[in-house]
N, C-alpha and C positions, 0 to 999 in steps of 0.2 A: 504494500500500500504506500502511495506517495506521501511525502511529508504533509502536503496540503490536506490529505484525507485522514491524517492521524487523529485519533479520538483523544480528547482531553479528559481530565478528571477534576472534580472539586478538590481544592488543595487542603482544606482544613475541615474539621468536624463542624465548626461554627458556620463555615461556608455552606456545607451540606444543609444544615438546619435552616439558615436564613434564606437561601436560594429556594429550597423546596417549599418552605412556609410562604415565601413571597409568591410562588406560583399558585398556592392554594388561597392565600388571603387576597381578596379582590373586592370588587363592588358588591359581590354577594354577601360579604360580611358587613360592610358599612352601610349598604343600601337595603338589600333584601331582608337580611336577618331582623333588623329593628321593626320593619313594618309587618313582617309575618308574625313576629312575637306580639306586636300590638294587636293584630287581628285574632290571636289565639290565646289571649288571657295572661300574657306577661310571664311571670316566673314559673308557672306550671308548665308552660311550653318549653322554657329553657331546661328544666329538669328532664323532660322527656327527650328533648334534643340531645342532651349530653349522654343519655343512655343509648340513643340511636348511634351516636358517634362511636361509643365503645363497642356496641353489639355489631354494627354494620360497617361504620366508617373505617375503623382501624384494621379489621380483617381484610376488607377489600383493598385498602391502601397497601397492606402487606403483600397481597397477591400481585399488584402492579409492581411493587418494589422488587420482589423476587424474580419476576419475569425479566424486568429490565436489567438488573445486575447480573443475572445468570447469563443472559445473552450478550451483554455489552455491545448493543447495537440499537438502531432506531426501533420504534415501537412495532412497526409492521414486520420487520425482519425478526424481531425478538419473539413474537408469537409464532412466526413461521418456523423458527429453529426448534421450538418446543413442540410444535404441532406435527413434525415429521411427515409432511406432505398431506396431512388431513385437512378438511375444510376449516378446522379451528383457526387456521392462519388468518382467515378473513376478519376475525375479531380485532386483530392488530390493525388491519387496514381501515376498519371502521373507526378506530380511535384516531388515526391520522386524519380521516375525512371529517370527523366531528370537530377536531381542533381547527381545521381549515375553515369550516363553516362558521364556527363560533367567532373566530377572530374577524370574520367578514363584517358582522354586525356589532360585535363588542367594541371594535375599534371606533365605530361611529359614536357609541355612548361614551367611550373614553375621551373622544374629542370634545364632546359636550362639556366635560369637566374642565378642560383647558379654556374654553370660552368663558366659563364662570369664574375661573381664576382671573382672567383679564377683566371681566366685569367687576370683580371685587376690587382689583387694583385701581380701576378708573372710577370707582364709586357709582356704578350704574345700578346697583341692586338696592333701589329705594322705590317706595310707592305703596300702593294698596295691594291687597291680594289679587285683584283683577289685573293690576299692572304686571305682577310677577307671572301670572298665568299667560298673559298676552306676550310677555317677553320671551318665555320659553316656547310658546307656540310659533311665534314669528321666527325665532332662531332655528328651531329644530326642523322647520319646513322650508327654510331658506335653501335654494338650490346650490349655493356656492359656499357660504361660511362653514357649515359643518364639514364639508369635504376638505377645506383648507386645514381645519383643526385636526381632523382625522389623519390627514397626510403628515402633519407635523408629529403627531403621536407615533405613527408608523416609522417616521424617520428616527425618532428617539430610540424606538425599539430596535431598529436596524443597526444603529450605532453600537448598541450593547451586544447584539448577537454576533456581528462580524469580528468582535474582539475575542470570541471564543468562550470557553467555559470558565476557566480560572480568572483570566484577565478581563472578561466581559461580564458574564452573568453573576459570578460569585462576587466580584469586586463591586458591581452595582448594587447587589443585594445587601452587602455590608454597609452601604451608605443609606440606601432607601429604607430598609426595614427598621433600623434604629430611629431614623427620622420620622417614620410613620408612627412608631410607638410614642415618641416624644410629642408629636402633634396631637395624638389621641389623648394623652394624659393632660396636656394643656387645655384642650377643649372640654374634657370631662370636668376639670377644675372650674372653668368658666361657667359651664352649665350648672354645676352644683351650687354655685353662688347666687343663682337667680332666686327671687322670691317664689315660694311654692315648689321649689325643685324637689323637695323630699317626697312630694306626691308621685313624681315620676320614678324616683328610686324605689318607693314602696310598690308601685305597679310592677317594676322590673323584678324585684327581689322577694316579694311576698306572694307565695303560690295561691292561686284561686282555682282549685280543682273542680269547682262547679261549672267552669267554662270548658272543661276538657271533654271532647267528644272523639269519636273514631276519626273524624277529619283531622283533629289535632295531631294524632299519632302519624297519620299519613303525611301531613305537612312537615312534621319534624323529621320524618324519614327522608323526605324529598330535600329539605333544606340541608341536612347533614351530607347528603349525596353531592349536591351542587357546591356547597361551601368548601368541601375538601378537594374539589376538582377531580373527582373520580370519573374514569372512563373517557377522559379527554385526551389521553396519551401523554399528558404532562408528567404524571408521577412515574410512569414507566420510562419515559425518555430521560428524565433527571436521574432516575436510579441507575441507568446505564453508565452514568458518569461517577457513580459511587465507587470508592475503593473497596477492595475485598474485606478490609477490616471494619468497614462501617456496620454498626449494629442496626439491622433493619427494624427489629421490634422496638428498640429504644427510640429510633428516629421517627417511626410511625406515631408512637405515643407523644413524643415531644411536639411534633408538627400539629397533631390533633389538639393538644393543649393550647399551643400558641394560637391556632386558628379560632378555637372556642373563646379564648381570652380576648382576642381582638373583637370578636362579635359581641361579647358582653360589654366590653369597654365602649363599643359603638352604641349599644343600648343606653349605657350611662351617659353618654354624650348627647344622645338625641331625645330620649324620653323626657328628662326634666325641662328642657327648653319649651317644647310645645305645651306641656301641661301648665307651665308657669304663666302662659298667656291664654289659656283656655282652649287650646287646639288639641284634638285627640290624636294620639300617635299611631293611628291605623289608616294613614292617608294613602297608602298604596305606593306604587313606584314613583309617583310625582312628588313624593316626600322631599327628596333632596334638591329638586330643581324648582319647585313651586312653593311648597309648604315651609321649608326651612328658611329660605330667604325672607319670607314674610315674618317668621318667628324671630329671626335675627333683628329685623326692623322694629318689631314691637318690644322685644326684650331689651335691646341695647340702643334703641333710638335716642335716648337721652344722653348716651355716651358715645358719640360718633367715632372716637378713636378705638374704643373697645369693639364696637360693631365692625369696624373696618378690619381689625386684626382677627377677630373670630371668623368672619366670613372668608377672609383670605386664607387663613390657616385651614379651615374646613375644606375648601375646594382644592387646596394643594394636597391635603390628605387624600382626597378622592382621586386626584390625578396620580399620586404615587401608587395607590392600591390598584388602579387601572393599569398602570405601566408594568408593574411586576407580573400581573396576570397575562398581559399581552406578550411579554418576553417569553414566558413559559409556553404559551400557545404557538408563538412564532418558532420557537426552537423545535417543536414537534415536527413541523413541516420542513424546516431547514435541515435537520439531521436526516430526515427521510430522503429528501432530494439529493443531498450530498452523498449519501452512502449507496442509494439505489442507482443513481445516474453516474456515480463516481466523478463528481465535480467538486471543486473547492468550496469551502464554507462561504466565502464571500459571494461567489456566483450563485450558490443555492439561496443564500439570504436575500440577495438582490432580487431574484426571481420571486421569492415568497413575498417580499415587501411590495413589489409591483402588483402582484395578484391581490394583496390585501387592499391596496389603494383602489384598484379597479372594482373589486367586489364590494368594498366599503362604499365607494361612490354610488354604485348601483343601488345598494340598500338605502343610503341616505336620500337619494333622489326619489326613491319610491315613497318617501314620506312627504316630499314636497318638490314639485317640478315635473316629476314623471308619475303622476297619480295613476296612469294607466298600467304601471309596472306592478301587476298583481298576478297571483296564481292561487287558485282555490279561494278567491275572494279576499286574500290577504296581501298587503304590500310585501315586497320581498324582505324587508327588514323584519316584519312580524313573522313571516313564514320561516326564515332562518332561525329565529328565536324559538318558535313553537316546535319546529322539527327537531332541533338539537336537544331542547329541554325535555320534550315529551316522548321522543322516539329514540334518538341516538344514545343519550346518556343512560337511561334505564336498560336498554338492550345491551349496551356495551358492558355495563357492570354485571348484568345477569349472566351473560355468556362467559365473562372473565371468571366468575365464581364457579360455574360449571366446568370450565376448562381446567382450573387448578384443582378443584375438588374431585373431579371424576376422570380426568384424562392424564394429567402430568404425574409422573412417578413420584411417590411420596418421599423417596430418598432425596430427590432433587429439592423438594420443598423443605425437608428437614435440614439438609446441608446448608441451604441459603439462610433460613431464619435462625439457625443456631451458629452461623459462621463456622461450619464444618466441625461442630462439636466444641468450639472454644467458648461459646456463650450458653448459659443455662436457660432453657425455655421449657418449663415444666408443663405447659398447656398445649403442647403440639397436637395431641389427639383432639382436644377440645377445639382448637383452631380449625382443624380439618373438618370436624363435624359442623361447625358454624358455617364454614365456606360451602360445604356440600348441601346443607339443608336450610339453615336459618337465613343466611344472606340472600340466596335466590328467592326464597319465599317473600321476604320483605321487599326486595326490589320488584318482584312481580306485582305486589300490592301498589307500589309507587307507580308503576307503569299503567296499571288499570285505572288508578286514581287520576293520573294526568290526562287520560283519555276520557274521563268522566264515566267510567264503567263501574266504579266503586264509590 
């Protein structure tokens, strides 16, 4: 293999944790988790969510980790190596396709966060609730501006990717992830100082099991699945850069804890602010682009400097979360093209970046400018979102569990998760049982729920 095609590795244990956690931590933690929690009763949902992470999230993450590290190659080829010519290899290709489709529309949303950073810097986020709603509608349907921001976001992602694993992804993660935590803590502190903030904290931390229904369990299962970036190819691809001495079990638990911790901090940041001004925290996806700018206006309007800093810090935080996820999604396709077509990383990354811009532009224009760009009655943006979330991710996770639980030799699984006997893992048989039976059943429920059949 030529030097340009040599595979890198993460250089340090901290780099492994921060880079992989950065791939998992994204807008799903800061955006989706708080409003889903708000819609499902607060703390009761969080407890159920944490159980779902332990029961389903960690085992499925381990499955992807052991596939990636064992094969030491891109996601598609990793599954193919273990599949030995059987149709199971297509599960890996599904992961690559899923990542490619997600980054197409996710880059558009990520670009929106950059627009709001600029709006915060220039002091444009002022007015009435209708003003904020009109601002978002006008911007998101603009045929030009969202594409410019999306292209800038792709360019930032491209810069990191072309510098490789240790000098690109790992180095960027060591800067962005601590900054993300710092901004989160600062914003939590500002939020908790608001009058009536404790009502939001109580809502988040005091369980109300009277609001728990079967739908709550399914929502928690789905959120744990999406929040940990399962079945997107990201975990498998990053694991292929793990060194042989990396403890897969410990890494999976650490990343799950970090991911959950970020989500809870996001809740502490978001819940007190709306409740302090009488706005309910179950506003849906519009929460971060319409509701929260209005909340910042009402809560900090008498302190313009504080409002400026809080608003700017919040949207910088969102941009960092979006960028770390885009990097991991981009790497899935870059590693695939580089190794399957035997071309250099820079060429592969350039091709992926161009495709991201083209597909992202098409998705963005389907929201405004090209209203005719629809399929099955949905704009392409919504179609990509629906298809990946409701079809690709559940099926990818479902078949990964069946692949590991029923097809791959147990000796390979045992060797990988125990580091060839050097690490004690006393729950190996329980892990296999959960992957064979429990996880597929849970994921099947998610799949049926997303389709409206449960």
